[in-house]
NURORO-100120 format. One record per residue (C-alpha): residue in one letter; residue number from 1; x, y, z. Coordinates in steps of 0.5 Angstrom, whole numbers. Example, Ala and Ser with C-alpha at 12.3 -4.5 7.8 and 13.67 -1.06 7.14 Angstrom:
<pts>
<pt><residuo>A</residuo><num>1</num><X>25</X><Y>-9</Y><Z>16</Z></pt>
<pt><residuo>S</residuo><num>2</num><X>27</X><Y>-2</Y><Z>14</Z></pt>
</pts>
This chain:
<pts>
<pt><residuo>M</residuo><num>1</num><X>40</X><Y>68</Y><Z>-54</Z></pt>
<pt><residuo>N</residuo><num>2</num><X>45</X><Y>68</Y><Z>-49</Z></pt>
<pt><residuo>R</residuo><num>3</num><X>44</X><Y>69</Y><Z>-41</Z></pt>
<pt><residuo>P</residuo><num>4</num><X>43</X><Y>76</Y><Z>-40</Z></pt>
<pt><residuo>E</residuo><num>5</num><X>38</X><Y>76</Y><Z>-46</Z></pt>
<pt><residuo>R</residuo><num>6</num><X>34</X><Y>71</Y><Z>-43</Z></pt>
<pt><residuo>E</residuo><num>7</num><X>34</X><Y>74</Y><Z>-36</Z></pt>
<pt><residuo>A</residuo><num>8</num><X>32</X><Y>81</Y><Z>-39</Z></pt>
<pt><residuo>A</residuo><num>9</num><X>26</X><Y>77</Y><Z>-42</Z></pt>
<pt><residuo>V</residuo><num>10</num><X>24</X><Y>74</Y><Z>-36</Z></pt>
<pt><residuo>R</residuo><num>11</num><X>24</X><Y>80</Y><Z>-32</Z></pt>
<pt><residuo>R</residuo><num>12</num><X>20</X><Y>83</Y><Z>-38</Z></pt>
<pt><residuo>I</residuo><num>13</num><X>15</X><Y>78</Y><Z>-37</Z></pt>
<pt><residuo>M</residuo><num>14</num><X>15</X><Y>78</Y><Z>-29</Z></pt>
<pt><residuo>E</residuo><num>15</num><X>14</X><Y>86</Y><Z>-29</Z></pt>
<pt><residuo>R</residuo><num>16</num><X>8</X><Y>85</Y><Z>-33</Z></pt>
<pt><residuo>P</residuo><num>17</num><X>1</X><Y>86</Y><Z>-30</Z></pt>
<pt><residuo>A</residuo><num>18</num><X>-3</X><Y>79</Y><Z>-29</Z></pt>
<pt><residuo>P</residuo><num>19</num><X>-8</X><Y>78</Y><Z>-34</Z></pt>
<pt><residuo>H</residuo><num>20</num><X>-15</X><Y>79</Y><Z>-32</Z></pt>
<pt><residuo>V</residuo><num>21</num><X>-19</X><Y>72</Y><Z>-30</Z></pt>
<pt><residuo>P</residuo><num>22</num><X>-26</X><Y>72</Y><Z>-32</Z></pt>
<pt><residuo>T</residuo><num>23</num><X>-31</X><Y>71</Y><Z>-26</Z></pt>
<pt><residuo>E</residuo><num>24</num><X>-34</X><Y>65</Y><Z>-29</Z></pt>
<pt><residuo>L</residuo><num>25</num><X>-27</X><Y>61</Y><Z>-30</Z></pt>
<pt><residuo>H</residuo><num>26</num><X>-26</X><Y>62</Y><Z>-22</Z></pt>
<pt><residuo>T</residuo><num>27</num><X>-33</X><Y>59</Y><Z>-20</Z></pt>
<pt><residuo>D</residuo><num>28</num><X>-32</X><Y>53</Y><Z>-25</Z></pt>
<pt><residuo>V</residuo><num>29</num><X>-25</X><Y>52</Y><Z>-22</Z></pt>
<pt><residuo>V</residuo><num>30</num><X>-27</X><Y>52</Y><Z>-15</Z></pt>
<pt><residuo>R</residuo><num>31</num><X>-33</X><Y>47</Y><Z>-17</Z></pt>
<pt><residuo>R</residuo><num>32</num><X>-28</X><Y>42</Y><Z>-21</Z></pt>
<pt><residuo>G</residuo><num>33</num><X>-23</X><Y>43</Y><Z>-15</Z></pt>
<pt><residuo>S</residuo><num>34</num><X>-28</X><Y>41</Y><Z>-10</Z></pt>
<pt><residuo>R</residuo><num>35</num><X>-30</X><Y>35</Y><Z>-14</Z></pt>
<pt><residuo>I</residuo><num>36</num><X>-23</X><Y>32</Y><Z>-15</Z></pt>
<pt><residuo>L</residuo><num>37</num><X>-22</X><Y>33</Y><Z>-7</Z></pt>
<pt><residuo>R</residuo><num>38</num><X>-29</X><Y>29</Y><Z>-6</Z></pt>
<pt><residuo>R</residuo><num>39</num><X>-26</X><Y>24</Y><Z>-11</Z></pt>
<pt><residuo>R</residuo><num>40</num><X>-20</X><Y>23</Y><Z>-7</Z></pt>
<pt><residuo>T</residuo><num>41</num><X>-23</X><Y>23</Y><Z>-1</Z></pt>
<pt><residuo>I</residuo><num>42</num><X>-28</X><Y>17</Y><Z>-3</Z></pt>
<pt><residuo>A</residuo><num>43</num><X>-22</X><Y>13</Y><Z>-6</Z></pt>
<pt><residuo>R</residuo><num>44</num><X>-18</X><Y>14</Y><Z>0</Z></pt>
<pt><residuo>R</residuo><num>45</num><X>-23</X><Y>11</Y><Z>4</Z></pt>
<pt><residuo>L</residuo><num>46</num><X>-25</X><Y>6</Y><Z>0</Z></pt>
<pt><residuo>L</residuo><num>47</num><X>-17</X><Y>4</Y><Z>0</Z></pt>
<pt><residuo>W</residuo><num>48</num><X>-17</X><Y>4</Y><Z>7</Z></pt>
<pt><residuo>L</residuo><num>49</num><X>-23</X><Y>0</Y><Z>8</Z></pt>
<pt><residuo>L</residuo><num>50</num><X>-20</X><Y>-5</Y><Z>3</Z></pt>
<pt><residuo>L</residuo><num>51</num><X>-14</X><Y>-6</Y><Z>7</Z></pt>
<pt><residuo>C</residuo><num>52</num><X>-18</X><Y>-7</Y><Z>13</Z></pt>
<pt><residuo>A</residuo><num>53</num><X>-22</X><Y>-12</Y><Z>10</Z></pt>
<pt><residuo>A</residuo><num>54</num><X>-16</X><Y>-16</Y><Z>7</Z></pt>
<pt><residuo>T</residuo><num>55</num><X>-13</X><Y>-15</Y><Z>14</Z></pt>
<pt><residuo>V</residuo><num>56</num><X>-19</X><Y>-19</Y><Z>17</Z></pt>
<pt><residuo>A</residuo><num>57</num><X>-19</X><Y>-24</Y><Z>12</Z></pt>
<pt><residuo>F</residuo><num>58</num><X>-12</X><Y>-26</Y><Z>13</Z></pt>
<pt><residuo>V</residuo><num>59</num><X>-13</X><Y>-26</Y><Z>21</Z></pt>
<pt><residuo>V</residuo><num>60</num><X>-19</X><Y>-31</Y><Z>20</Z></pt>
<pt><residuo>W</residuo><num>61</num><X>-15</X><Y>-35</Y><Z>15</Z></pt>
<pt><residuo>A</residuo><num>62</num><X>-9</X><Y>-35</Y><Z>19</Z></pt>
<pt><residuo>S</residuo><num>63</num><X>-13</X><Y>-37</Y><Z>25</Z></pt>
<pt><residuo>V</residuo><num>64</num><X>-17</X><Y>-43</Y><Z>22</Z></pt>
<pt><residuo>A</residuo><num>65</num><X>-11</X><Y>-46</Y><Z>17</Z></pt>
<pt><residuo>R</residuo><num>66</num><X>-6</X><Y>-45</Y><Z>23</Z></pt>
<pt><residuo>P</residuo><num>67</num><X>0</X><Y>-45</Y><Z>18</Z></pt>
<pt><residuo>W</residuo><num>68</num><X>5</X><Y>-44</Y><Z>23</Z></pt>
<pt><residuo>V</residuo><num>69</num><X>3</X><Y>-51</Y><Z>26</Z></pt>
<pt><residuo>E</residuo><num>70</num><X>7</X><Y>-57</Y><Z>23</Z></pt>
<pt><residuo>P</residuo><num>71</num><X>3</X><Y>-62</Y><Z>19</Z></pt>
<pt><residuo>P</residuo><num>72</num><X>3</X><Y>-69</Y><Z>22</Z></pt>
<pt><residuo>S</residuo><num>73</num><X>8</X><Y>-74</Y><Z>20</Z></pt>
<pt><residuo>Q</residuo><num>74</num><X>5</X><Y>-79</Y><Z>15</Z></pt>
<pt><residuo>T</residuo><num>75</num><X>12</X><Y>-83</Y><Z>14</Z></pt>
<pt><residuo>T</residuo><num>76</num><X>10</X><Y>-88</Y><Z>20</Z></pt>
<pt><residuo>P</residuo><num>77</num><X>4</X><Y>-93</Y><Z>19</Z></pt>
<pt><residuo>P</residuo><num>78</num><X>-2</X><Y>-93</Y><Z>24</Z></pt>
<pt><residuo>L</residuo><num>79</num><X>-1</X><Y>-98</Y><Z>30</Z></pt>
<pt><residuo>T</residuo><num>80</num><X>-8</X><Y>-102</Y><Z>29</Z></pt>
<pt><residuo>G</residuo><num>81</num><X>-10</X><Y>-109</Y><Z>31</Z></pt>
<pt><residuo>W</residuo><num>82</num><X>-5</X><Y>-110</Y><Z>37</Z></pt>
</pts>
């Protein structure tokens, strides 16, 4: 099939009237679509909640552990008994 034949075939397909869609199919699709949107919304909210909880946990850990502070040196013995 060469290019003009393919273009003619596509034009014939595009010129056909759209097939009739049953009404019960439309209601099923709307119901499923709204269910998918609800699930996506819930998943997005849970991920934001998880991100916020991880951020709070990191801030609390960093404020307690203070990883930016250099640990005290352990190379010299303590001065006792002077």
